[in-house]
C-alpha positions as CSV (number, residue, x, y, z in Angstrom):
1,M,-44.2,0.0,29.5
2,S,-46.8,1.2,32.0
3,K,-48.1,3.7,29.5
4,S,-48.5,0.9,26.9
5,I,-50.4,-1.2,29.5
6,S,-52.7,1.7,30.2
7,E,-53.4,2.3,26.5
8,V,-54.1,-1.4,26.0
9,T,-56.5,-1.3,29.0
10,Q,-58.3,1.8,27.7
11,R,-58.7,0.3,24.2
12,R,-60.0,-2.9,25.8
13,A,-62.6,-1.1,27.9
14,T,-63.9,0.7,24.7
15,R,-64.2,-2.6,22.9
16,R,-66.1,-4.2,25.7
17,T,-68.6,-1.3,25.7
18,V,-69.2,-1.9,22.0
19,I,-69.6,-5.7,22.6
20,K,-72.1,-5.1,25.5
21,T,-74.1,-2.7,23.5
22,A,-74.3,-5.2,20.6
23,A,-75.4,-7.9,23.0
24,V,-78.1,-5.8,24.6
25,A,-79.3,-4.5,21.2
26,G,-79.7,-7.7,19.4
27,L,-78.1,-10.9,20.8
28,A,-79.9,-11.5,24.0
29,V,-83.5,-11.1,23.2
30,P,-85.3,-14.5,23.4
31,F,-88.3,-15.4,21.3
32,M,-87.8,-12.6,18.7
33,P,-88.5,-13.5,15.0
34,R,-85.5,-13.3,12.8
35,M,-87.3,-11.4,10.1
36,A,-90.3,-9.1,10.7
37,G,-93.4,-10.5,9.1
38,A,-91.8,-13.8,8.3
39,Q,-93.2,-17.1,9.6
40,A,-90.3,-19.5,10.5
41,K,-90.9,-23.2,9.9
42,Y,-88.6,-24.3,12.6
43,K,-87.2,-22.8,15.8
44,L,-83.7,-23.3,17.1
45,A,-82.5,-21.9,20.5
46,F,-78.8,-21.3,21.2
47,S,-77.9,-21.0,24.9
48,V,-74.6,-19.9,26.4
49,P,-73.5,-19.5,30.1
50,G,-73.2,-15.7,29.9
51,L,-72.9,-13.0,27.3
52,N,-70.7,-11.1,29.8
53,F,-67.9,-13.3,28.5
54,P,-66.5,-12.1,25.1
55,F,-65.9,-15.7,24.1
56,F,-69.6,-16.4,24.3
57,V,-70.6,-13.1,22.6
58,H,-68.5,-14.2,19.6
59,M,-69.9,-17.7,19.6
60,M,-73.5,-16.4,19.8
61,D,-72.9,-13.7,17.1
62,L,-71.5,-16.2,14.6
63,A,-74.2,-18.8,15.4
64,K,-77.0,-16.2,14.8
65,K,-75.3,-15.0,11.5
66,H,-74.9,-18.6,10.3
67,V,-78.6,-19.4,10.8
68,E,-79.7,-16.2,9.2
69,E,-77.5,-16.8,6.1
70,K,-77.9,-20.5,5.6
71,Y,-81.3,-21.5,7.0
72,P,-84.1,-19.0,6.0
73,D,-86.8,-21.3,7.4
74,V,-85.3,-21.3,10.9
75,E,-86.0,-18.8,13.7
76,F,-82.9,-18.2,15.9
77,I,-83.6,-17.7,19.6
78,S,-80.7,-16.3,21.7
79,L,-80.6,-17.4,25.3
80,D,-78.2,-15.7,27.8
81,G,-77.5,-17.7,30.9
82,Q,-76.3,-14.5,32.7
83,E,-73.6,-16.3,34.6
84,N,-71.3,-13.8,36.3
85,G,-68.6,-16.0,37.8
86,A,-70.5,-18.0,40.4
87,P,-71.3,-21.6,39.4
88,S,-75.1,-21.1,39.1
89,S,-77.2,-22.5,36.3
90,T,-80.7,-21.4,37.3
91,K,-81.2,-19.0,34.4
92,Q,-80.2,-21.6,31.8
93,S,-82.4,-24.2,33.4
94,N,-85.4,-21.8,33.4
95,D,-84.8,-20.9,29.8
96,I,-84.9,-24.6,28.8
97,D,-88.2,-24.9,30.6
98,A,-89.5,-21.9,28.7
99,I,-88.5,-23.2,25.2
100,I,-90.0,-26.6,26.0
101,A,-93.3,-24.8,26.6
102,Q,-92.7,-22.8,23.4
103,K,-92.3,-26.1,21.5
104,V,-88.9,-25.1,20.1
105,N,-87.6,-27.8,17.8
106,A,-83.9,-27.8,18.5
107,L,-81.5,-26.6,21.2
108,V,-77.7,-26.0,20.9
109,I,-76.3,-25.3,24.4
110,S,-73.0,-24.6,26.1
111,P,-74.0,-25.5,29.7
112,N,-72.6,-23.4,32.5
113,D,-72.4,-26.3,34.9
114,V,-72.7,-29.7,33.1
115,A,-73.9,-31.5,36.2
116,A,-76.4,-28.9,37.3
117,L,-77.9,-28.6,33.8
118,A,-78.2,-32.3,33.1
119,P,-81.8,-32.6,34.4
120,A,-83.0,-29.6,32.3
121,V,-81.2,-30.9,29.2
122,Q,-82.7,-34.4,29.8
123,A,-86.1,-32.7,30.0
124,A,-85.6,-31.1,26.6
125,V,-84.6,-34.5,25.1
126,D,-87.6,-36.2,26.8
127,A,-89.8,-33.5,25.3
128,G,-88.7,-34.5,21.8
129,M,-86.3,-31.6,21.3
130,I,-83.1,-32.1,19.2
131,V,-80.2,-31.2,21.6
132,V,-76.6,-30.7,20.6
133,T,-74.0,-29.5,23.2
134,V,-71.2,-27.2,22.2
135,D,-68.0,-26.3,24.0
136,R,-69.1,-28.1,27.2
137,N,-70.5,-31.7,27.1
138,V,-73.3,-33.1,29.2
139,T,-72.2,-36.7,29.3
140,D,-75.0,-38.3,31.3
141,V,-77.8,-37.3,28.8
142,N,-78.6,-38.9,25.5
143,T,-78.0,-35.8,23.3
144,L,-77.8,-36.0,19.6
145,A,-74.2,-34.8,19.4
146,H,-71.4,-32.7,21.0
147,V,-69.1,-30.3,19.3
148,G,-66.1,-28.9,21.1
149,A,-62.4,-28.3,21.2
150,D,-59.9,-30.7,22.7
151,N,-59.3,-28.7,25.8
152,V,-56.9,-31.3,27.2
153,E,-54.7,-30.8,24.1
154,G,-55.0,-27.0,24.6
155,G,-53.6,-27.3,28.1
156,R,-50.8,-29.5,26.7
157,L,-50.0,-26.8,24.1
158,Q,-49.6,-24.3,27.0
159,G,-47.3,-26.7,28.8
160,R,-45.1,-27.4,25.8
161,Y,-44.8,-23.7,25.1
162,L,-43.7,-23.0,28.7
163,I,-40.9,-25.6,28.3
164,E,-39.9,-24.0,25.1
165,I,-39.6,-20.4,26.5
166,L,-38.3,-21.4,29.9
167,P,-35.4,-23.8,29.1
168,D,-33.8,-23.2,32.5
169,G,-37.1,-23.7,34.3
170,G,-38.4,-21.7,37.2
171,D,-41.6,-21.1,39.3
172,I,-44.8,-20.4,37.5
173,I,-48.4,-19.4,38.6
174,E,-51.5,-21.0,37.1
175,L,-54.9,-19.3,37.2
176,Q,-57.6,-22.0,36.7
177,G,-61.1,-21.5,35.4
178,Q,-64.5,-21.9,37.0
179,P,-64.6,-24.9,39.4
180,G,-66.7,-27.7,37.9
181,A,-66.6,-26.4,34.3
182,A,-65.4,-29.0,32.0
183,P,-63.1,-26.7,30.0
184,A,-61.4,-25.6,33.2
185,I,-60.9,-29.2,34.3
186,D,-59.5,-30.3,31.0
187,R,-57.2,-27.4,30.4
188,H,-55.6,-27.9,33.8
189,K,-55.4,-31.6,33.1
190,G,-53.5,-31.1,29.9
191,L,-51.1,-28.5,31.4
192,D,-50.4,-30.8,34.4
193,E,-49.8,-33.8,32.2
194,I,-46.9,-32.0,30.4
195,L,-45.4,-30.2,33.4
196,S,-45.5,-33.2,35.7
197,A,-43.3,-35.1,33.2
198,Q,-40.4,-32.7,33.8
199,D,-38.8,-31.2,36.9
200,K,-37.5,-27.8,35.8
201,I,-40.7,-25.8,35.8
202,K,-42.7,-25.9,39.0
203,V,-46.3,-24.6,39.5
204,V,-46.0,-22.8,42.9
205,V,-49.5,-21.5,42.9
206,S,-52.5,-23.1,41.1
207,Q,-55.7,-21.4,42.0
208,T,-59.1,-20.6,40.4
209,A,-59.9,-17.1,39.2
210,E,-63.3,-18.3,37.8
211,F,-62.5,-17.3,34.2
212,A,-62.9,-13.6,35.4
213,R,-60.6,-10.7,34.8
214,A,-61.2,-8.9,38.1
215,K,-60.9,-12.1,40.1
216,A,-57.6,-12.8,38.3
217,V,-56.2,-9.5,39.4
218,S,-57.0,-10.1,43.1
219,V,-55.8,-13.8,43.0
220,L,-52.6,-12.9,41.3
221,E,-51.9,-10.0,43.6
222,A,-52.2,-12.3,46.5
223,A,-50.0,-15.0,44.9
224,L,-47.3,-12.5,44.1
225,A,-47.1,-11.5,47.8
226,S,-45.6,-14.9,48.6
227,N,-44.1,-15.7,45.1
228,P,-42.8,-12.4,43.9
229,D,-40.6,-13.7,41.0
230,P,-42.7,-16.0,38.7
231,K,-41.1,-16.9,35.4
232,A,-44.6,-17.1,33.8
233,V,-48.3,-16.9,34.5
234,V,-50.5,-19.4,32.6
235,C,-54.3,-18.7,32.5
236,A,-57.2,-20.9,31.5
237,N,-58.7,-18.1,29.4
238,D,-57.8,-14.7,28.0
239,D,-60.0,-12.7,30.4
240,M,-57.8,-13.9,33.2
241,A,-54.8,-13.2,31.2
242,F,-56.0,-9.6,30.9
243,G,-56.2,-9.5,34.7
244,A,-52.7,-10.9,35.0
245,I,-51.4,-8.2,32.7
246,E,-52.9,-5.6,35.1
247,A,-51.6,-7.2,38.3
248,L,-48.1,-7.8,36.9
249,S,-47.9,-4.2,35.6
250,D,-49.0,-2.8,39.0
251,A,-46.3,-5.0,40.6
252,G,-43.6,-3.7,38.2
253,K,-43.3,-7.1,36.5
254,S,-44.6,-6.4,33.0
255,G,-41.9,-8.6,31.3
256,V,-43.3,-11.8,32.8
257,P,-44.7,-14.1,30.0
258,I,-48.5,-14.5,30.2
259,L,-50.3,-17.4,28.4
260,G,-54.0,-17.2,27.8
261,F,-56.7,-19.3,26.1
262,D,-59.5,-18.4,23.6
263,A,-57.7,-16.1,21.1
264,L,-59.9,-13.1,21.8
265,P,-59.3,-10.1,19.7
266,E,-57.9,-8.2,22.7
267,A,-55.5,-11.1,23.3
268,L,-54.3,-11.1,19.7
269,Q,-53.6,-7.3,20.0
270,D,-51.8,-7.8,23.2
271,I,-49.6,-10.5,21.7
272,Q,-48.8,-8.2,18.8
273,A,-47.9,-5.5,21.3
274,G,-45.8,-7.9,23.4
275,T,-47.9,-7.7,26.6
276,Q,-49.1,-11.3,26.2
277,A,-46.9,-14.1,25.1
278,A,-49.5,-16.6,23.7
279,T,-53.0,-17.8,23.6
280,V,-54.8,-21.0,22.5
281,E,-57.2,-20.8,19.6
282,Q,-60.1,-23.3,20.0
283,F,-62.2,-22.0,17.0
284,P,-65.5,-21.1,18.8
285,G,-67.1,-20.0,15.6
286,G,-66.3,-23.3,14.0
287,Q,-67.7,-25.1,17.0
288,S,-71.0,-23.2,17.0
289,T,-71.7,-23.5,13.3
290,Q,-70.9,-27.2,13.2
291,A,-73.2,-27.8,16.1
292,I,-76.0,-25.9,14.4
293,D,-75.4,-27.8,11.1
294,I,-75.7,-31.1,13.0
295,A,-78.9,-30.1,14.8
296,L,-80.6,-28.8,11.7
297,A,-79.5,-31.7,9.5
298,K,-81.4,-33.9,11.9
299,L,-84.4,-31.6,12.2
300,I,-84.8,-30.8,8.5
301,D,-83.5,-33.9,6.8
302,G,-83.6,-36.6,9.4
303,K,-79.8,-37.0,9.1
304,D,-77.9,-38.4,12.1
305,P,-74.3,-37.3,12.7
306,A,-71.5,-39.8,11.8
307,Q,-70.4,-39.8,15.5
308,H,-71.6,-38.3,18.7
309,D,-68.5,-36.3,19.6
310,T,-66.7,-33.9,17.2
311,Y,-63.5,-32.2,18.6
312,L,-61.7,-29.4,16.8
313,T,-57.9,-29.4,17.3
314,P,-56.7,-26.2,19.0
315,I,-53.6,-24.4,18.0
316,L,-51.2,-22.2,19.9
317,I,-51.1,-18.6,18.8
318,T,-48.0,-16.5,19.2
319,K,-46.6,-13.4,17.5
320,D,-45.3,-15.7,14.7
321,N,-48.7,-17.0,13.6
322,L,-51.3,-14.3,14.5
323,A,-53.0,-14.6,11.1
324,D,-54.0,-18.2,11.9
325,A,-56.4,-17.1,14.7
326,E,-60.1,-17.2,13.8
327,R,-60.6,-13.5,14.8
328,A,-57.3,-12.2,13.4
329,V,-58.9,-9.9,10.9
330,E,-61.4,-8.6,13.4
331,A,-58.5,-7.8,15.8
332,G,-56.7,-6.0,13.1
333,V,-53.6,-8.2,13.2
334,A,-54.2,-9.8,9.8
335,T,-55.3,-8.5,6.4
336,P,-58.6,-9.7,5.0
337,V,-58.2,-12.1,2.0
338,A,-59.7,-10.5,-1.1
339,S,-62.5,-12.5,-2.7
340,P,-61.6,-13.7,-6.3
341,T,-63.2,-11.5,-8.9
342,S,-65.2,-13.2,-11.7
């Protein structure tokens, strides 16, 4: 089993190198025209907490592709918040100041810290910019719309799955996400809602690992010192699940079920290989493209959304339904559907 974990780790490192190269090469270069020599009629900025997270790389990549394919008159501006685990939003705030000065027409943003970013987002609204939040909502600002996943339901899915795979109960460890981040709060809330309604499964350690793989390794190693026999480890994202795989492997406990969240390609491959039990798919590509469509419908056609909040329903991904994941084909765990021939 240790050899399998090593091979998975090596493949993952290679994939991350490719992702980082792609981000540096084309995703994180603000204020670059989409097409050389073309004069865009509108400008839309897309801001994420950090392109060091594969989740946000995927979201940014699909957002950029969506604009280039569907909106030829729109220049896409990619903004990387460069958040590295600590709850700081200075870069995103400064980026918003810059695009206000640039007179960018619309902003789609996933804020690193919703409270810290509220003044900057309000400044964008006050400047006449169309603002739509994605994944993380800024509730105290009058934005045009919010598109996200139901993270509370995602946490419930994890809880229900734990009850299913642990009928005799037992002690589990929970690795929470970044303190103050709405997805982390909501995922914990949903998990706690399900587990607090029963008494067989007990959360003996619930601690933040800040959505980060390296942090998850150190946190879980410390947790295992006083709780050496967990029946499962549930993580608020897949990066932390990858860290949990490493920590449990090093401790000789590779058979412990690990639950993640985000349905990253690496997680789907780990589920197929049996080193991760499950993940939650929240359709980040669907979130980003819907948010863009809402913003540009208002900008180009003056059309308001039917409601402010749109929430996509997450699904639990296990070995039985890998093909249902948004990135299943990319991960190589599903076969592409052939286009019909004319």
